[in-house]
Every structure is written in C-alpha cells, then in structure tokens.
C-alpha positions in Angstrom: -182.9 96.7 8.6 -183.7 95.6 12.2 -182.0 92.2 11.9 -178.9 93.9 10.7 -178.9 96.1 13.8 -179.2 92.9 15.9 -176.2 91.4 14.2 -174.1 94.5 14.7 -175.1 94.5 18.4 -173.9 90.9 18.8 -170.7 91.6 16.8 -170.0 94.4 19.2 -170.5 92.1 22.2 -173.8 93.7 23.2 -176.6 91.2 24.1 -180.1 92.3 23.0 -182.4 92.8 25.9 -186.2 92.5 26.1 -186.8 96.0 24.9 -184.6 95.4 21.8 -186.5 92.2 21.0 -189.8 94.0 21.5 -188.8 96.7 19.1 -187.8 94.1 16.5 -191.1 92.2 16.9 -193.0 95.4 16.5 -191.2 96.4 13.3 -192.1 93.0 11.9 -195.7 93.4 13.1 -196.2 96.7 11.4 -195.3 95.0 8.1 -197.5 92.0 8.9 -194.5 89.8 8.7 -195.6 87.0 11.0 -192.8 84.6 10.2 -190.1 87.2 11.2 -192.1 88.3 14.2 -192.4 84.7 15.5 -188.7 84.2 14.7 -187.7 87.1 16.8 -190.0 86.0 19.6 -188.5 82.5 19.4 -185.0 84.0 19.6 -186.1 85.9 22.7 -187.2 82.8 24.4 -184.0 81.0 23.4 -182.1 83.8 25.1 -184.0 83.1 28.3 -185.7 86.4 28.3 -189.3 86.5 29.6 -191.7 88.1 27.1 -193.8 90.9 28.6 -197.2 92.3 27.5 -195.5 94.4 24.8 -193.8 91.2 23.3 -197.1 89.3 23.1 -199.2 92.3 22.0 -196.7 93.0 19.2 -196.9 89.4 18.1 -200.7 89.6 18.1 -200.4 92.8 16.1 -198.4 90.9 13.5 -201.2 88.4 13.0 -203.8 91.2 13.0 -202.0 93.1 10.3 -201.7 89.9 8.3 -205.4 89.2 8.8 -204.9 86.0 10.7 -207.6 86.0 13.4 -206.8 82.4 14.5 -203.1 83.1 14.9 -203.9 86.2 17.0 -206.2 84.2 19.2 -203.6 81.5 19.7 -201.1 84.0 21.0 -203.8 85.7 23.2 -204.4 82.3 24.8 -200.7 81.5 25.1 -199.9 84.8 26.9 -202.4 84.0 29.7 -201.1 80.5 30.4 -198.5 79.5 32.9 -196.0 77.3 31.1 -193.0 75.2 32.0 -190.8 78.2 31.0 -192.5 80.8 33.1 -194.5 80.5 36.4 -196.6 83.7 35.9 -199.0 84.6 33.1 -199.0 87.9 31.2 -202.3 89.8 31.5 -203.4 91.5 28.2 -203.4 95.3 28.0 -206.0 97.5 26.3 -203.7 97.5 23.2 -203.8 93.7 23.1 -207.6 93.8 23.0 -207.6 96.5 20.4 -205.5 94.5 17.9 -207.5 91.3 18.6 -210.9 93.0 18.2 -209.8 94.6 15.0 -208.7 91.4 13.3 -211.9 89.6 14.5 -214.0 92.4 13.0 -212.2 92.0 9.7 -212.8 88.3 9.9 -216.5 88.9 10.4 -216.7 87.5 13.9 -218.9 90.1 15.5 -219.8 88.0 18.5 -216.1 87.5 19.4 -215.6 91.3 19.1 -218.4 91.9 21.6 -217.1 89.1 23.8 -213.6 90.7 23.9 -215.1 94.1 24.7 -217.0 92.5 27.7 -213.9 90.6 28.7 -211.9 93.8 28.7 -214.4 95.5 31.0 -214.4 92.5 33.3 -210.7 92.9 33.7 -211.1 96.5 34.8 -209.8 97.9 31.5 -211.7 100.9 30.2 -212.5 100.8 26.5 -211.4 103.8 24.5 -212.4 105.2 21.1 -210.5 102.4 19.3 -212.4 99.6 21.1 -215.8 101.2 20.9 -215.4 102.1 17.3 -214.4 98.5 16.3 -217.4 97.1 18.3 -219.8 99.6 16.6 -218.4 98.7 13.2 -218.9 95.0 14.0 -222.7 95.6 14.4 -222.8 96.1 10.7 -221.9 92.4 10.2 -225.4 91.6 11.5 -227.0 94.5 9.7 -230.4 92.8 9.1 -230.9 91.9 12.7 -232.8 94.8 14.5 -230.8 94.2 17.6 -227.7 95.3 15.7 -228.9 98.9 15.5 -229.8 98.8 19.2 -226.3 97.6 20.1 -224.7 100.2 17.9 -226.8 103.0 19.5 -225.8 101.7 23.0 -222.1 101.9 22.0 -222.7 105.4 20.6 -224.2 106.4 23.9 -221.2 105.1 25.8 -218.9 107.1 23.5 -220.9 110.3 24.1 -220.8 109.7 27.9 -217.0 109.5 27.7 -216.8 112.6 25.5 -215.7 110.6 22.4 -216.8 111.5 18.9 -217.7 109.0 16.2 -214.8 108.5 13.7 -215.7 108.4 10.0 -215.9 104.6 9.7 -218.1 104.2 12.8 -220.4 107.0 11.5 -220.8 105.2 8.2 -221.6 102.0 10.0 -224.2 103.7 12.2 -225.7 105.5 9.2 -226.0 102.3 7.2 -227.7 100.5 10.1 -230.1 103.4 10.7 -231.1 103.5 7.0 -231.4 99.7 6.7 -234.0 99.8 9.6 -235.9 102.8 8.2 -234.5 105.3 10.8 -233.6 108.0 8.2 -234.3 110.9 10.6 -232.0 109.4 13.2 -229.3 108.9 10.6 -229.6 112.5 9.5 -229.4 113.7 13.1 -226.3 111.6 13.8 -224.6 112.9 10.7 -225.4 116.5 11.8 -224.1 115.8 15.4 -220.9 114.4 14.0 -220.4 117.5 11.7 -220.5 119.9 14.6 -217.1 121.1 15.7 -216.5 120.2 19.4 -215.9 123.0 21.8 -212.4 123.1 23.3 
C-alpha cells in the first residue's frame, strides 16, 4: 500500500518529495478515496512542499471519482488563488478541466460543463476528444431543448475538424438527441459515419 511505502521511506531517512506525494494522491484519487487524498495533500503542505498542477488535479480527480462536484469545484478555486502560504497561483491544465467537466456532467450541470469548455479555450488550452465528448454528452441533459441538438452538432463539427471520431457514449447521446427532435435520417447518417473505419 502507498502509505506503507511512505513509512518505509521515512524509516530509511528518505524525505518524500513533491513527486512522491503526487503519486500517493493519485493512487487515492483512482480509488475515489477523498479522505486519504486530502490527508496526503495536507501532509504535503505540512512538509512545506508547494503543490503543483499535478497535486491539485489529482485531488480534483479524487472528488470527481467520488462524484463530489462541489468538492472538485472547491479545489479548482483554491488552486487558482494566491494564499498566505504561496505567492503564486497554479493554473489548471487540460487534465484538470477534463476531471471537473466529467464530474459536472454526472451531476447534471450542463451549463457548468459548457462554461468550463469555454474557460479552457479562453486560457489557450485546446480541447481534445475527452473534453468535447463530455460536452456533447452534457447536451443530452437538456434533451427537450431544440438548442441542445444544435450545440451537440456544433461540437461534432469541431471534432471532425480536428480529425476526432465520436466515441460510443457521444454517438449514443447524439443519436438520442437527433431522434428526440425527429432527425431520424441525420441519426442514421451519423451512425453510418461512425461505423466507417478511418484511413491510416
């Protein structure tokens, strides 16, 4: 277990560094163990080590895996603030946005997902398939709104421009939206497009 490794390091006179704490936080994050992830983060601060973007992103990931959108947002805000401890803020990475968008989609907060996508672009970070897919899936939350299909099709166009293919979940979301708004031919065409094997 990761905590045992830390104890062995300390017993051997080795002081864990930022990378070691990041690895520990990330292990806790994958399990959705927020308490342990926050505990490791607190130990890191107590050791006077400055968290970096990986530290904060891993902590956000822990909240995302646990399905705690509010907790993830709290860390997102915290990482961008200058505090008494540190004079500089930590700008979020594309991975930070991916975890935050995913947990907000699961929480049903489509407008926040779209806001994060826009905020990401404003920072000069280019959305990839993970971000665009989550945003497209978020359109399904407002399925009865005709604008939801329009937004989803815009995202699909962006994907195609970047040479990205719809993943299965995004295709299902787009298919549902098309059928809900009577666009059955478009749904069939999109399914056919997706089934084509891309050329190398």
